[in-house]
ZAVEXTI-909584 format. One record per residue (C-alpha): residue in three letters; x, y negated, z negated. Coordinates in steps of 0.001 Angstrom, whole numbers, padded with zeros to 6 digits, always signed. Example, Ala and Ser with C-alpha at 12.3 -4.5 7.8 and 13.67 -1.06 7.14 Angstrom:
// residues 2
Ala+012300+004500-007800Ser+013670+001060-007140
//
This chain:
// residues 308
Met+106130-064041-104639Asn+104469-060960-106134Asn+103672-058847-103114Ser+101573-056303-105000Lys+098473-058385-104296Pro+097249-059318-100817Thr+097988-062829-099621Ser+096549-065175-097040Gly+099505-064999-094707Asn+100799-068009-092775Pro+099495-069429-090527Val+096334-069369-092586Ile+094035-070004-089601Pro+094511-068745-086020Gly+095255-071013-083098Trp+097173-074204-082506Tyr+096064-076822-085041Ala+097782-079697-086839Asp+097323-082631-089258Pro+095139-080669-091693Glu+093052-082383-094328Ala+091938-080083-097149Arg+088893-080469-099366Ile+086573-078597-101699Phe+082933-079082-100698Asp+079914-077084-101932Asn+082162-074690-103871Leu+084088-073789-100713Tyr+087583-074621-099532Trp+087643-076564-096281Ile+090378-077335-093763Tyr+089791-080085-091214Pro+092594-080158-088612Thr+093475-081741-085302Tyr+093053-079467-082317Ser+096696-079300-081266Ala+096762-079484-077485Pro+097959-081850-074764Tyr+096712-085309-075698Glu+093910-085508-073147Glu+092516-082170-074376Gln+092069-083327-077981Thr+088410-084144-077430Phe+086784-082306-080359Phe+087275-081192-083952Asp+086823-077752-085481Ala+086708-076957-089200Phe+087380-073895-091339Tyr+085995-072814-094709Ser+086833-070104-097236Glu+085652-068756-100573Asn+089066-067529-101611Leu+091878-069342-099690Met+092494-066119-097752Asp+089579-065414-095452Trp+088627-068342-093254Asn+085539-068949-091155Lys+085583-071287-088173Val+082949-073916-087429Glu+083393-075113-083872Arg+083065-078649-082586Ile+081807-080382-085701Leu+082488-083653-083878Glu+083039-084219-080164Met+084404-087201-078291Lys+081305-087350-076123Asp+079407-088364-079265Ile+081760-091281-079989Pro+080890-093947-077410Trp+084130-095916-077793Ala+086514-092921-077868Glu+087822-092063-074416Lys+091368-090709-074671Ala+091772-088355-077638Met+090840-087836-081294Trp+093009-086512-084105Ala+093983-086639-087817Pro+090603-086284-089562Ser+089962-087034-093222Pro+086488-086336-094652Ile+085036-087099-098080Glu+081712-086612-099853Lys+079906-089576-101403Asp+076342-089586-102760Gly+075384-086469-100850Lys+076704-087672-097485Tyr+079898-086573-095762Tyr+082058-089260-094183Tyr+084644-088252-091611Tyr+087457-090655-090706Phe+089570-090015-087625Ala+091953-091629-085153Ala+091109-092168-081486Asn+092609-093661-078318Asp+096161-094351-079602Ile+095931-098092-079000Gln+099180-099934-078310Ser+097826-103479-078700Asn+094795-105413-079891Asn+093663-105689-076279Glu+092570-102051-076285Ile+089557-100343-077834Gly+090352-097678-080381Gly+091760-097073-083844Ile+090128-095448-086849Gly+086521-094361-086591Val+084031-092973-089063Ala+081301-090399-088536Val+078717-089158-091006Ala+076831-085921-091650Asp+074518-084337-094198His+076666-081210-094489Pro+080422-080529-094623Gln+080175-078499-091417Gly+078509-081381-089606Pro+077396-082063-087015Phe+078988-085465-087506Lys+077654-088522-085717Asp+079355-091849-085069Ala+078397-094270-087834Leu+079240-097637-086283Gly+079375-097474-082505Gln+082829-099032-082745Pro+086042-098447-084736Leu+086046-099143-088453Ile+089626-100391-088037Gly+090355-101409-084477Glu+093280-103807-084686Ile+096934-103726-085660His+097636-105332-089054His+101074-105673-090696Gly+102584-103723-087800Ala+100641-100549-088630Gln+099098-098749-085697Pro+095543-097768-086798Ile+096015-093987-086887Asp+096180-091153-089430Pro+093485-092149-091922His+093370-090590-095366Ile+090421-091228-097674Phe+090801-091186-101470Ile+088142-091918-104106Asp+089486-092869-107526Asn+087893-091873-110821Asp+086117-095226-111001Gly+084345-094486-107721Val+086346-096962-105639Ala+087215-095583-102206Tyr+090555-096376-100583Leu+091498-095630-096998Tyr+095222-095262-096328Tyr+096411-095270-092742Gly+099192-096204-090395Gly+101772-095356-087811Trp+104812-097045-086270Gly+106541-096953-089655His+103958-099092-091459Cys+101246-098102-093928Asn+098201-100097-095004Val+095422-099533-097486Val+091914-100920-097336Lys+089099-100697-099855Leu+085721-099480-098669Asn+082336-100773-099713Lys+079919-098384-101372Asp+078384-097633-097980Met+081740-096037-096991Ile+081487-097501-093474Ser+082559-101112-094062Leu+085619-102794-095531Asp+085627-104522-098908Val+087911-107363-099977Phe+090574-106962-102650Asp+090586-109282-105649Asp+093330-111376-104079Gly+091239-111995-100975Leu+093105-109575-098721Val+091407-106888-096653Tyr+094541-105096-095430Lys+097373-104453-097874Asp+100826-103399-096655Ile+102081-100672-098999Thr+104803-099196-096774Pro+107377-097140-098698Asp+110915-096522-097460Leu+111158-094206-094434Phe+107379-094006-093946Val+106399-092922-090438Glu+102762-091730-090580Gly+100370-089224-092183Pro+099617-090749-095613Cys+098089-088627-098376Met+097107-089584-101942Ile+096412-087478-105025Lys+095966-088393-108673Arg+097455-086275-111445Gln+097588-087111-115154Asn+096636-090724-114428Arg+099517-091194-112013Tyr+099170-091738-108282Tyr+101197-089531-105968Phe+101473-091083-102535Met+102845-088817-099814Trp+103625-089344-096155Ser+105360-087839-093129Glu+108826-088799-091920Gly+110665-088046-088692Gly+109070-087465-085289Trp+106049-085186-085135Gly+107315-083485-081990Gly+110735-082638-083376Pro+112194-080255-085965Asp+112874-082960-088564Tyr+109240-083807-089289Ser+108893-083665-093071Val+107001-084944-096120Ala+108212-087326-098834Tyr+106497-088917-101810Ala+106360-091698-104373Ile+104721-092046-107800Ala+102904-095161-108979Glu+100653-096379-111769Ser+098166-097890-109316Pro+096502-096702-106099Leu+097987-099826-104517Gly+101562-099061-105527Pro+104243-100229-105461Phe+105426-096929-103993Lys+109117-096242-104469Arg+110279-093230-102509Val+111405-090304-104709Gly+112434-087771-102067Lys+111349-085046-099673Ile+109077-082202-100740Leu+108566-080399-097429Lys+110937-079896-094531Gln+112061-077345-091966Asp+113503-074011-093007Ser+115776-072279-090485Asn+114362-068927-091590Val+110682-069894-091378Ala+109657-072859-089217Thr+110457-076411-088110Gly+108488-079643-087864Ala+106667-079235-091185Gly+104486-082190-092094His+101196-084118-092009His+099496-082370-094878Gly+096496-082266-097159Met+096214-081181-100786Ile+093868-079017-102832Gln+093612-079063-106611Ile+091698-076270-108311Pro+089027-078134-110306Gly+089926-078543-113950Gln+093343-076936-113453Asp+096841-078253-112862Glu+097051-075905-109891Trp+097889-077367-106498Tyr+098156-076179-102904Ile+099632-077965-099917Ile+098073-077411-096510Tyr+100304-078569-093669His+101324-077838-090119Arg+104607-076440-088859Arg+106096-075180-085617Pro+107136-071520-085330Leu+110829-070966-084663Ser+109944-069297-081364Glu+108091-072350-080015Thr+109413-075387-078163Asp+106084-076841-076978Val+105403-079874-079185Asn+101714-078955-079424His+102353-075430-080676Arg+101677-076196-084316Glu+100085-073959-086929Val+098275-074715-090183Cys+099812-073100-093256Ile+099259-073093-096999Asp+101709-072757-099880Arg+101773-073517-103598Leu+102995-076889-104777Tyr+104507-077180-108236Phe+105271-080101-110516Asn+108260-080370-112827Asp+107793-081181-116511Asp+108734-084798-115845Gly+106005-085160-113234Thr+108219-084979-110166Ile+107326-082538-107395Gln+109362-079449-106671Pro+110396-078914-103041Val+107845-076656-101381Glu+109004-073197-100387Met+107519-072417-096985Thr+106469-068790-096737Phe+105029-066313-094295Glu+103020-064769-097149Gly+100941-067843-097963Val+098968-067664-101201His+097065-065154-103308Glu+093294-065004-103468Arg+091875-067885-105469Lys+088121-068052-105812Leu+086587-071194-107183Gly+085097-070901-110623Asn+087309-068042-111856
//
């Protein structure tokens, strides 16, 4: 990296945070992470915004568990999206282990990207286990045709559902299914979808989130529903930088083939599983459309204002 210009540095935001989703809203970069703390302390969400990918401003408690009547244990792994002037915020809560428990994937809504977000349903949007997928780690993706897909799953299984235009109810696929199993090889959790040059890049986390081998792999498909054949890893630990690198979000500079990966990792000095930091690095594609392995850095990225 050219060090003659200032860079963001990594971690890009202070504090222990994980599972970052990254978006561009209102001509600002946004990072929406999990508050990385002992499980019972994950009772709220903060957000961060920037004009240039370098200088970040914190918005505290954009959503709190006390405002979600059915959430009682913890909340994590947010994924927001804008649709028709409203902001929809999907998240996991309660870590249910069976269909006899209340919890799963919720949705909150706000008029602004900084919230405050309010529970939209009074109950989970997805509150049961289908195809063996624990209802955690939602990721929302809207295709060019306006159709919204919600990818989610843990326990080594991944599902996709299609949302109605209201963004708070589930649609039915043409074949009559509501929940489609799209699990690629070695999937663990943390799905993420981007579209580039009319191809769908589906990414996910592998390994255990608390260990050093947490990592990110990907597949390429011609449809948002797959099939997703695993290509390989694009993000993993580096003995000189950090371990446990995974559960990421992506930013594309509008109108450019310029991509950034926002992810969490554990500093080499840390053994506490909750000591995770949010970092940002460039992501590059090869000429054949495959993704180059990400080089984790301490420098981060150069200034990148939107619209220049």
